[in-house]
Structures are given as structure tokens and as C-alpha cells.
N, C-alpha and C positions, 0 to 999 in steps of 0.2 A: 109295787116294786118299780114299775115304770116311772112313777113320779120321783122316787128316790134317785134313780139313775139320772134323770134329767136334772135334778137338784145338784147331784155330784158334778155333773158336767158343767153346770153353771158356775159352781164354786171354783172349779178348776180354771175355768175361763177367766173369772174375776182375778184370781191369784196370778194367772199368767200375764195379766196386763202390767203388773208391777215387777215381774221377774225379768231381769235384764240379761241373763246368761243364755246365749243362743248357740245351737249346734245344728249341723246338717243331719237330716233323717231321711231314710228311704221308707216310703209308705206303699204297701201293696193293697190293692182294692179288689173286692169281689168281682168276678167276671173274667172271661178269657181274654188274653191278648190276641193280636191279629193272627199269629201263627196257629192258634188253637181254637179260634171261634168257629162253631159249627152251625150257626144260623138259628139259634133258639130265641131271638128277639124279632118280633114282627116288624117287617119293613126293612130289616137289615140282613141281607143274604150272608151265607157262610163265607168266611175268608180263609179258613183252613183248607188245604188241598191234599190229595192223596199222594201226589208226586211233587218232587222239588221243582221240576221244570214248569209246573203250572203256577207256582207262587209268584205273584206280581204285586209288589208293595206299592206300586204307583197307580193301580187301577182305581176306578171310581168307587168300586165296592169297598176296597180297603180304606180309601180316603173317608168314605161316609162312616164306616165303623170306627175309625181313628178319631174323628170329630166327636162321635158319640161318647167314646171313652174319656176324652179330654173334658167334655162338658160334665160328665159324672164326677171327675176329679174336682173340678171347680165347684160343683154343687156341694160336695162333702166339705171342702175347705171353707166355703162361705157359710155353711150351716153350723160349723163348729168353732171357727176362729174369727176373730175380729179383723176386718179389713185394715191393712196397713201394719198389722202386728207380726206378719210373717212374710217370707218371700219364697214363692215357688220357683225352683231352679230348673227342673226338667220334668217333662211329661214322658213316661214310658208307656208305649202302646203296642209295639210290635212283638217284643220278646217276653216282657212281663207287663202286667197291668198295674200301673202305679205312678208315683212321682217322687221327686226329691224336693224337700222343703227345708228352709232355714227358719228354725223356731226354737223356743225355749223348752226345757224338759216338761213343764206343766202343760204346755200346749200339746206336746207329744203324747202325754198321758191322756189328755182329752180326746185326741184323735184315736188313740188305741182303743178307747171305749166306744167310739162312735159306730153306729150301724153302717155296714158295708165295708168296713176296714178289716183286712185280714191280719196284718201285722205292721208294726212300726219299729224300725231298727236304726239305731244311731250309726252314722257313717264312720268308717274306719279308713286308715291310710293303706296305701300299697307302695311297693318299692321296686326299683330295677333289680333284675336278677342277672347283675352283671358278672388274592389269597390263593393259597396253595391247595385248599381243600377240594376244588373240582377235580383236580388230577388225582388226589389221594382217594377220592370216592369213585373214580372211574367214569365220571360224567362226560368228560371231553372226548373220551375214546370209545365208550361203550353205550352211553345213553343218548347224548345229544345227536349223534349221527342217525339214530333210528327215527328221530323226529324232524329231520331236515337240517340238522346242524345247529350250532350255537345261535345263529341268527334267526332261528325259529323256535328255540327252546323256551316254552312257556307262553307262546304267542296267544294273545287275547284272554289270558288268565289274569285276574286281578287279585293281588295279595294286599290285604289290609293290615297295617301296622299300628297297633295300639301302644304308643311309645312316647319318646320325647320330641317328636317332630322330625324335620328333615332339613338338610342344607341343599336347596334345589340347584345351586350353581355347580355342584360337584360333578366332575366328568363321569362318575359312576351313574349319574341320573340324567345326563345331558342327551340331547337328540341331534347334536351337530354331526356326529360321525356314524349315525345309524340310519337304516332304512326308515322311511316315514312310517309312523304308526297309523293304522286305520281307525275308523270310528268303533265305539263299543256301544251299540244301541241299548243293550240291556243294563248297562251300568249308569247310574244316575247320581254319581258323586258330586259334591260341591267343591269349589275351589276358592278359598279365601285369597285376598290380595294383600300384598305387603303394605302395612299401614303408612309407610313413608314413601315408597316409590309408586304405589298403586298397581304394581305389576302382579299378575297372578302367580301363585306358587306352582301351578300346573303347566306342563309342557308337552303332553302327549305320552311321555313315559310315566310321569306323575299325573294321575287322572283324578285325584281327589286330595284335598289338603284342608283339614279343619282342626281347630283346637277346642278343648273342653276344660274350662277352669272355673265354672260357676261355684262349685262346692269349695274349691280352694280359695276363691275370692271371699265367699261368705265366711269362711273360717278364719280369714285374716292372714292366711299364709302366703298369698300371692303378691309378689313384688314386680310390677310391670317393667321396672327399670332393668331387671336382670332375667326375668322369666319369659319375657316376650309374649304379648297377647296376640299371638299368631302361630301358624304352624312351624315357624322357624325353629330349628334345633339349637337351643342354647346350651346343650349338654354334650352332644356328640354321640350318645348312645343310640338314638333313633336312626341317625344316618348310617351308623355302623351295621345295625341289624337289617335295615332295608337293603343295603348293598350286599350283604351276605346272601340274602334270599334272591334278590332280583336285580342286582347291579349289572351294568353293562359289561360285556365281555372284553378282555384284553386291555384294561385300563392300567397304564404304568403306575406302579407304586413307588413314588419318589419321596425321599426324606433326606434332608441334610445333603442335597446334591448327589445322592446315590439312588439307584433303582434296585428295588428288592423284588423284582419279578412283575408279573401282570396279575391284576385282580379280576375276578368275575363272580357274579352271583350264580346260584344253583340253577336258576331259570332266567337267563339274561334278557329274554324278550318279554317276560311277564311285566304287567303294569303295576304301579305302586299307588296305593291309596293311604294317606296319612291321617291318623287320628291322634292328635297330641294330647296326652293326659299326664305326662310326667314332667316335672320341673326341677330346676337345679338343686334347691336346698332341702325341699321337704318331700319329694317323691310325688305322690298323687293321692286322690280320694276315690273310694269305691263308686260313689254316685256319679262322678265324672267318667270313670271307666265304663260303668254300665251304660251311660248315655252314649259313649263312643261306640261300644259294641252294638247297641241298638241302631245307631246311625249307619254303621258299616254294613250291617245286614240289610237295612232298608236300601242302602245305595246299590247293593248287589255284588259285594265281594265274593270271591270263590273260596279264598283261604284267609284265615285270621291268625296273625302271629302275635303272641302275647309273651314278651320278655319282661313280664311284670307279674307280681303276685302279692298276696297278703303277707303281713308281717308274721302271722302265726295262724293256726287253725281257727276258724270262726267260733266265737263263744255265744253268739246270740241265737244260733239255731242248734238243735240237738245233734245234728249230724253235719259233718263237713260238706256233704254233697248238696246241701240245701241252702247254702249262703247265697245272697243276691248275685254275687259274681258267677258262681257255677250255675245257678238257675238261669241266668241270662244266656250263658254259653250252651246250656241244654236246648234252649229255644233256637239259638243260632244253628246248632247242629240239625235240629228239626227242619230248619229252613234250607238245609243243604250245604252249610258252610263247614269246611274242615277247620278244626282248631288245634294249633300247636302251642304249647305253653312250656316255658322253662321250668325245670323241676325245682330250682332253688339252689342257693350256694351255701348250704349249711353243712356240707360234708366235711370229713368222712363219717359223721356221726349218724346213727340210725334215727328214723322217724323225724327227719328234718325237711321233708317235702312240703312244698306250698302249692302243689297242684294235685288234686285229690280224685276227681271224678272219672268214671270209665268212658264218658263221651268225649273227654279231652285227651289228646295225645301228649303225654308228659315226657319231656326230653331231658335226658341226662347228658353231661358233658364228658367228652373223651379227649385224650391227648393224642394228636395224630403223629405221623412219623417224622415230623420236622422239629428239631431241637436246636436252639442257639446256645452254644457253650463257648467258653473262652478260658484262657489260663494266664496267670501271672508267673513269670520266670524270675526267681530271685537270684541275686548275685552269688549265693552259696550253692546254686545248682538245684534247689528245691522248686518244683512246679506246683503252684497252688491253683486248683480249679475254681472257676467263678462264672458269672454271667455278664455278658457285655456284647451287644451288637455294635461293634466299633472297629475302626481300622487299627493296625498294629502301630506301635511306636516307631518313629522314623528310622528306616533302614534296619529294623529289628535290633537296634542298638540298645544297650542297657543305659538307664538314666538313674540319677540319684533320687532316692525317696525322701520326701520332705513332709513331715506330719503337720497338719494344720495347728495342732496344739503347740508346735515349736516356732510358729511364724506369726503369732498374734500381734496385732497392733492395738495400743490403747487399752482402755478399761471397759470395753463394751461387753465383756464376757457375762456380766450379770444379766443384761437385758436379752441377749441373743445366745444361741448355742453355736459358737463359731466352728466347732468341729464338724458340723453338718455341711460346711462349705457352701452356704446359701448366699453369703454376702461378701463379695470380693474386697470391699473396703476394710474389712476386719483383718485381712491377711497381708503380710509383707510381700509385695510383688517382687522386690529384688531377690528375695530368698526362694521364691516359688518359680520364677522364670527359668525355663529350660529343664525343670525337674518334674518328677511325677508327684502330684499332690495326694497325700494320704489323708482321707477323711473318715469320720465316724458315721454311725447310723443310729440316731436317737429315735425316740417315739414320735418325733415330728414327721418322720417319713411315713409312719403308720397312720397318723392322723390326717396326713395330706398337706400339712403346712410346709413340708420340705419335699424335694423331688430330685431324682437323679438328673433330670433335664437341667435343673438349676445348678447342680454340682458341675455339670459339663460346661455351662455358661460361665460359672465362676472361674473354673480352671482355664478356660479359653481366654477370658479377659485378663488373667494374670500371666498369660503366655506360658502356661505349664505345658510340658511335653505330654501329659496325660493325667489321669486320676485313678485312684483306687478308693472304693468305699468298703470299709471293713465292718462287718456286723459282729459286735462283741456280746450282745445280750439276746436272750431268747424272747421272742414275741409270739406267744401261742396263737396258732391259727393264721399266721401271716404267710402269704404265698409270694415268693420272689419271682418276678418275671423279668426277662432281659429287656433292656430299654435301648432303642437305637439312639446313638449319639454321634456327633460330628467329629469328635477327637478321640484318641485312644482312651478307653475307660473300661473298668471292670468292677463288679460288685462281688465281694467274697462273702458268701452266705453261710458257710459252715463255721461255727464258733471255734472249733478246734483248729481249723486252718487259719483263722484270724489270729489265734494265739501264736501259731508258728510265725506268722508275718510280724506281729508286734515284738515277739522275742528277738527275731532277727534284726529288726529296726533298732530296738533299744541297745542291743549288744554292739551294733555298728555305728552308733551315734555318740560322738564325744561331747561331754558336757563340762561346764565350769562348776565351781564349788557350790553355786546356787541352783544347779540343775538346768541351767540354760544351755541349749544346743549351740555348740561352736563349730562343729564339723559334721556334715552329713555324708557318711560313707556307705550306707546301705544302698544297694543298686537293684534295679529290676527292669524288665521289659514286659510289655503287654502284647500278646499274640493277636493275630487277625481273627476277629469274631464275626465278620460280616456274612460268611457263608454258613448256612445251616447244615447240620449233619442229619442224614436220613436213617431211621432205625426200623428194623423188621418187627420189633417188639411193640408195634402199634396196631390198633389203638389200645390205650389203657384208660381206665376210668379215672378222671381227674380228681385230685385230692379234695377240691372244694365242692364237687357235685353232690347234691343232697341224696340221701339214701332212703330206701324203704325200711320197714314195711309202711304201707299206706295206713292212715288212721281214719277212723269213722266219726270221731267226735273230739271235743276239746280236752277230754281226759286221756287222749292218746291211746284209746283201745284200738287194737289191730282191726283193719277192714279186710273183707274177703275180696279184695281187688289187688292185683299186682301192680305196683308202681315202683320206679318209673316204667314207661312203656318201651323206650328205645334209647340208644346211645348215638350221639352225633358229635362231630368235632366242635370243641368249645374252648380250646386252650391255645393261646397265642395266635389269634386269628387276625390276619391283615384285612382291613376293609376301610371304607370311606370314613372320614371324620369331619366334624364341623370345626372350622378354624377358630370359631369363638366358643367352642365347647370346653367345659370346665370339669367334666366327669373324671378325667385322668390328667393329673398335673404334669405328667411327662409328655403329654401331647398337645398342650395348649398352643394354639396358633398353627398347628399342623393340618395337613389335608388327609392324612392317613394315620391309623393307629393299629397297633398289634396288642389286643387285649384279650382277656379270658373271662369266662363265666358261662353258666347255662343260658344266659341271655344270648350268647353267640351260637349255642347249639340249636336252640329252637328254630331260628330262621333257616338253618340248613335243612331241617325237616319241612318247613313251610315251602321252601323253594322246590325240593324234591316232590312234595305233594302236588305242587303246581304242574310239574311234568306229568305226573300220573293222571291228574285231572284233565290235562290237555289231551292225552292219549285215550282216556276213558271218561268222556264228559258225563256219562250217566251213572257213574259209580257214586254211591253214597259216601258220606264222610267215614262211616264205619268200615266200608269196603276199602277205602284208601288207607286207613289206619291198619287194617288187617294185612294188606299187601306189604306195607312197610315192616310190620312186626314179624310175620311168618317167614319172611325171606332174610331177616337179619342174621348176622353171623356171631357166633360165640368164640371164634378163633381170631388171633391176630394175623398180621401179614406173614409171619413165619410159620403159621399153622399150629400154633400153641394156644391153649385155653387163655381167654382174656384175663388180665390182671387188673387189680384196682389199687390205686395209690392210697396208703394208709399212714398213720403216725405210729411210730414205736416210742420207746422211752426218749425223753428230752426232745420231743416233737421232731424226731428225725424221720424223714420221708422213707417209707419202705413200700414194697409191693406184696400184695397178698392175692390169693385166688379170688377172682370176682364171682359174685352170685347174681341171680336175677334181681335182688334188691339193690344192686349197684347199677346194672345195665338194662333191666327189663328183659326184652326178648333178645337183645344183643346189639351189635353195631350195625347201623343202617347199611344196606347193600342196594344202591339204586338200580343197578342193572337187573338184579333178580326181581326187585319190587315192580318193575314195569310189566313183568309177565309172571305173576305169582302162582298161576294154576288154579288154586282154590282161595276163596275168601270166607271169613266168618262175618256175616252181616248182622246188623242190629238196627232196630227202628226206635223212634221216640217212645212207642208203646212198650218196647222191651226195657228201655231205661226206667220208665215209670214202674214196671213190674219189679225191676231190681230194687228201686228205692223202697217199695212197699215190702220187700223181703228182708231188708236190713234189720237184724235183731234189735229190739228196743226202739224202733222207729215210731215216731208220733204220726199216725196216718192223717190226722187232722192237719198237721204241719205240711205233709206231702200235698194234700189237697189245696191248702192255702197258698203254697208257693208255686206249685206247678199248674194249678187249676184243674188237675185230673184226679179223680177219686181212686182209691185202691180197690178196684173191683176184682182184680186177679193178682196173684203173687206167684213167685217161684217158690219151690220147696226150700231153696237156699240161695243167697245172693250169688254164689259161685255158678249158678245155672245161667247167668247172663251170657249170651253167645258172643264172647270176645275171645281173641286169640291168646289166651293165657288162662291158667287155673290157679286160684289161691284160696286155701281153706285155713283160716287162722286157728280154729279149734275143732280138730277132727276127732270125733268120738266114734269108735266102731268103724262101720263101713258107710261110705257115701258114694252114691252113683250120680254122676254129672253128665249131662248131655251137651254135645256140641253139634251144630249143623254147618256143613261146608257147602259152598256153591261153586260150581265150575265156571270160571270167567274166561276160560280159554276157548279156542275155536275148534278144538278136536276132542273126541272121546278119549279118556285116559283111565288107566287102571292103577290104583294106588295100593301099596302094601304099608301096613302100619307096624311100627316097632315102638317100644317105650323102655325107659329105665328110670329108677328112682333110688334114693338112699335107702338102706335096708330097714330103717325104722318104719317106713311106710310101704305097703304093697300097692303096686300100680298095675292095673290090667286095662286093656283097651280092646274094644270090639266094634265092628268085625275086624278080623286080621287083614282083610283086603276088600276092595270094592271097585267097581267100574262105574264111571260117572260121565254122562253126556254133557255137551255144552249147554249151559244155562240150568242144568239140573242140580238139585240139592240132595244131600245124603246126611243121615244122622250118624254120629259116632258116640259111643258110650265109654266114659272114663270112670273106672271104679277105684276108689282109694280106700285102703283099710289100714287103721293104726295098729301096728304090731307092738308098740311099746309107748309108754308115757315119756314124753320129752319136754324140755323147756326151750328147745331150739327148733328152728325150721329145717325140714328136709327138702331137697331140691331134686327135680327130675325133668323129663321132657317127653313129649309125644312127637314122633317123626313120621310123616307121611311121604313116601317116595313114589313118584309117578313114573310110568314106563316111557314117558316122553321127556324126562329130565327134570321135572318140577320137584322141589323139595319144600315141604310145608312143615314148619316146626313150631310147637307151642311149649312154653315153659310151664312147669307145674311146681307149686310150693305149698307145703302143708306142715302143720304142727300137730303131732299126735297127742291125744289125751286119753288113750286106752279105749276099751270097749264099754 
């Protein structure tokens, strides 16, 4: 048999020589990575530690074991593949044991059969999951003062951003008007230099700046002319997320000569470490992302922000929790790094999450209390609502309306869509000047080849008094955001209102026998839309925010994990922008942008986590996550239950009662999270037990990917000690245990109450307990299915302390009878 295997490998190797198609593959090798190695090789002491504080990735012991692993990788490659026929891109040693290699499919199959190889997986793409919020969240008045004020908020905490890079010259990241930053002896990040100026991208605020593109280059997707082979942000997305979490405090937000307030990060004194993996046109690749995560943990970041995720649940592993992305993050958490990841922008539809695992804090996006609205006042007295962050028409006077379709020049209609008002040379300036230009909204706006910014520039160059963009057709799934412009302008997003506008225009416009306009008598004025309106019905779950339930595999079977975990602001967020960024056509060339996405929600949580880490440096990532979740609120500013934006018929936006599948534990409450009273803690060993408990799990796959065998399991995945309970198939009665730890400084007595939808019986015990500082107590949660349903039931367990602490965990279950 051995001879047959050798012959097969030889034949594969010979065939691979003539095979020209290459891909990037991630290869896992037998043996533990640095975070898990316990010293079972003679002459190489253990590198795994019992506590996070003891982990030193730069010690001689770690260096020796890392060299050993890399030598093993090279030995396997040399023994199976011909030299020069492949390119090794990355060596993974700290979080997973393996490497990324550019080779053809036959070589991949040869490696897959080689001794010492656990698995070989073809690389996949990742994508982006694309200010007023410090005040909305109460940071400036309730949290920063407890830590010494904004000029100490996040001091000496390093947040790593795996994103599209950074624009280091932005005032949100400058050190000109801040107190000097001290050294960070434990952080060992690298700083790349600008290829042209040779100046470092680091400045004291930015303490690490690296880019990862080897897989993208090998795949032929990387274009150095536009993607920048450096940490420079050529997109805008990375600068935006970094500023939300850790941007300087009090930076004026200026656009078009106006100031829209002051911007600040959640933790304005936190340091920034940049790991660029996302690029303008194609997004990124998992193997580059894994290399960036590994480097970030080796460097010594405290928090890892991931506004990036896979395009869909992984198909190469049997469970979503064991893909290379999540496996690397599991090891990062073992090393003491808190991980926040965007939930995804597939909402409002169920099972659209791209963040799956319980060791990751999955962040949904909320709409905060600030909304920008405007109106168009027609000459017939009708007011039409719309969107437009713009000044009013001069003196609030009414102006004539002139449609782009009535002022065309020449015969360029075939090549361009002049109604989009993107090209001023196609329109008659003499007829537009002094009037309000009425434009259409074609699919070009959806695809990104047209923009409201360009409409504004066209109207301005034609000396128009303002512009109106009227949406006449329904584009499912499109979200309209207000765009700041320098002249009066408004977008009419409701199709019925557009019809009213067009009817009024047509009735008021005189035409000749051929249908040509000869007199424009329709009039209108545009109101002032520069000032936002504040609403008490906030937060709401944003329409685009991905929804649960979580899924455990590529067939979309429900997982016994509640996701998302928490809700944070992610709609219309003002923050820094790269002037050369192309991610948003409406902000090309600008220094700030107001954009939306769960990408914007995740860095809010990363920044708040930095504040918690600063105050409680010995807390584990699970304890920080617990503090955020158990103190979250399910009520809006007006004291009413949270609502979620949904679609009704004809894609009309409506509000529905939100559930934990929309917001997880609720909207983040930083003031309460700083002092949560109790936490639900979990270790790396607990997460392994969880994996081994997942129904249908391949235990060999668990061992292969995590390096840890399934020696013990839970009775059920829901037994993992996290601050939520999810049971996707509840048959009869299930008893679930939770363990709480008092992280406060005083003894406290808690009383427990619970409630649940009538289809499920929920009992909790004991009814009360007293707990000393540092002490842990067990709580038993009993769920009984009273009826068979095909929908989930929702409830909660609430622990109230006599010193004012409130600890709440959501409960979701679907009953399948006894």
C-alpha cells in the first residue's frame, strides 16, 4: 500500500509540472502553533502559557519553536513539490501551524496526501462590510470622565485594524495638537515607509502600519498603480473605521466650507496599528487576512477590529466555526486579544450573517438619533419630503424647475444618460442658469458610475440655483443616504412623491407641437437641510444590518449560538476619509465622509472595548464581551422596545418589533459596561468543548484545525458559558448551566427573574444568591417545549443586584415537542 501511495504522489507531481493553472491555498500542518504548544518536543520548551500576561511572542523560546515550525513547513514542501514550481507566500506559526502557497490543483492534491499535512484549502475572497456617536452613547459625559477625561480615554491600549489601510496625514490621526505619546514596550509592531517619500507611516498615534497582498498578487488581482503596495488607504474605508474607534477628540468635520460638528473616536487616546488587507477593486483574500491577524497578535495588539468578512459561509469545512478565518481568531482570543467583527450587510433578511463563532463579538448596525431630512416646496403648495444635507435656495425664494430632459444639447443621448446630470456639457447652460435642475436616478447611481456629488458639480457649473434628483424606479435593496453638497439639492426617494413632482412639472410646462418645452412655469424651493433632527425613537436596527439566526454549516442549519451579539451605531457615521479614497463616489477628494454599514458599527465596539481593557487590564476577551452584552439595553431613548427597519410591499421601509436575531443582547451601553457587576467568562478550553459538542461535528476536523483533541464535551453546545442562550431544536426539557463571576469590589446579593414566550417554559434557579468579590456562582436555566412550533420563542433572564447592577441575558429557543 505504501508503494502505491508513493507512486500516486509521483504521478501527481509529474502531471503538476505541465499544469499551468495556479491558485493560492492555505495548508495546515500537524503540530501545535505557538499559542498551544505545550513542550512535547525534546529541546523545545513549551510556548503556551496559563495566563495572557505571560504570553511573549518575542521571547527566545517562542523564536526557537517558530523556526522549528518553519523548517518543518519547508521540509514538507521540498519533499513533495519541485523547487521553482510553487511560491510560498506566508508562514503561519503563532495562531495556526501552516502556510499559504501559490500552486496548481494537482500540487494541492499531492500536498493533501503527504504525511504531516492536516488539510489543504483553496483561498477565498473577503469583502468590506461597509461624529456624533460619542455623545449619543454617553461616552463624553459618563465614561471618559471616570478614566481621566478624553485625553486619557484608551491610553496605552493598541487597537489593530484589519482593513484597507490608513491616511496618516488626517487630523484624526495626527500628533500636532495632542499630548506626546509615551513608549509601548510590550508592543512590537512594524512601520512601513512610504515608497516615494521614505517617511514612516507611524507617528506615535499610529504605532504599526503594514500591508499584506501576497495572495492578491499571486492571484493576479493586485494593481500597484491603484491599490498602493503600502499601508496607504486607497479606499477610505480603513481610515473611517480607525477614526471611529480611536480617532483624536474634537476634530472639526469640515466639508464644502461648512462645519458639521466635531469628530472623536470612542477611545481617542488609544493607539492604532494598521494591517492593510483590503483593496479597491477586489476586496481581499483569506490567506492575506490570516497573515495580518497572525502579525497583529504577534505584535501585541489588545483589540482587533474586523470590518471585513467572507462572502458566504465557508464550504470547505463542515462547520462555519472551523474555517481558517475563525480558527485564527480563536487562537487570537486565546492570546488575550478581544475581537470585534461586523455582522454583515445582508439585512433585513434572516441568516445573512458573515460572523459566526462565539469567541468573536459580532456587531449589528443601529440607526442613532440623528437624521438628515429635507423637503422640496412646490409652487402649488405641496411639500415633498426627501434627503439632502444642503443649504436652502437663496432667500428661500421659489425658482423655476427645469428638467434635464428638456434642456439637452446635441445627439449624445445614445452614449450617455444625460438625465443623470453627470456631464454638464450635455445640457443647455442658458436654460439651466438660475433655475432648479431636475434630474433622474438611473441604475448608474446604483452601480457607482453616477453620484449625487457629480450632480451637484454639474448644477454648480451650469450656475443652477439648485438641483432635484427624482427616483422613478424601484431598485430592491438600495438604501438612500443623504449626501452633503455645496449648493441647494435634494433627492426624492419615494416613487409616489416623484410622480407628484413629475405630474406638477408636466402640467406647468408649455410645449410646442413637437413636445419641446418653450416655457418653464413650474416653481419650487429647497429647504435648509444642514441641521440634523434628533429623535427619541433611537436606536433602531438598520435595514441593511445582517440578521440571525446563526448558521453552523454551509447548508444553513441553525446553530445553537445567538448572533449577532450586540448593536452599535452604524448608520450615517461621520468620520475621517482618505482624499484619494474611491469607496464612496460622493466623497472622492474629501477629508470626511458620512457613510453606513456594519463596518461602522464594529469599531464603535472596538473603541469601547479599549476603554474596558484600560480600566480592567486583566479581563479576558470573554469577560469584556460579557460586560458589553449583559449591560446592553433593549429600549430606545424614549423607553420603548427597540424596533428594526424592515421592508414591506414595494420595498417600502417600515418598522417592526426587533428580536435578539436583530440586535443580539441589545444596544451597547458603555456607562453600564464599565461596571457590569457580573461576567460570564470562557476559556480556550471551553471553546474547544463547544466545538466538540456541535451536532454532526467531525472531531477529526476539530483536532486538525485547532490542534486540540475532543477529550471532553458539553451535553449540548448551548452549555458554553456565554451571556446568551440559544437552542435551535428544543425537544422536551433541557437544563443549561451558566457560571457568573463577581468582578465588582463589593459583596452583592442578586435576585433572578425571567420571562419567555408561552410556547416555551423557562425556569431559573436559584431565585437569589449572594456573591463575594472574585467569587463565582452557578445558575441553572431550564427550558421546556410546551408545543411544536416552526418559529423561535424569545425571552430573557434578569439578575438585579442590591447595589444597582443589572445583568440580562437573552434566551431564544424553537420547540419541537417532548
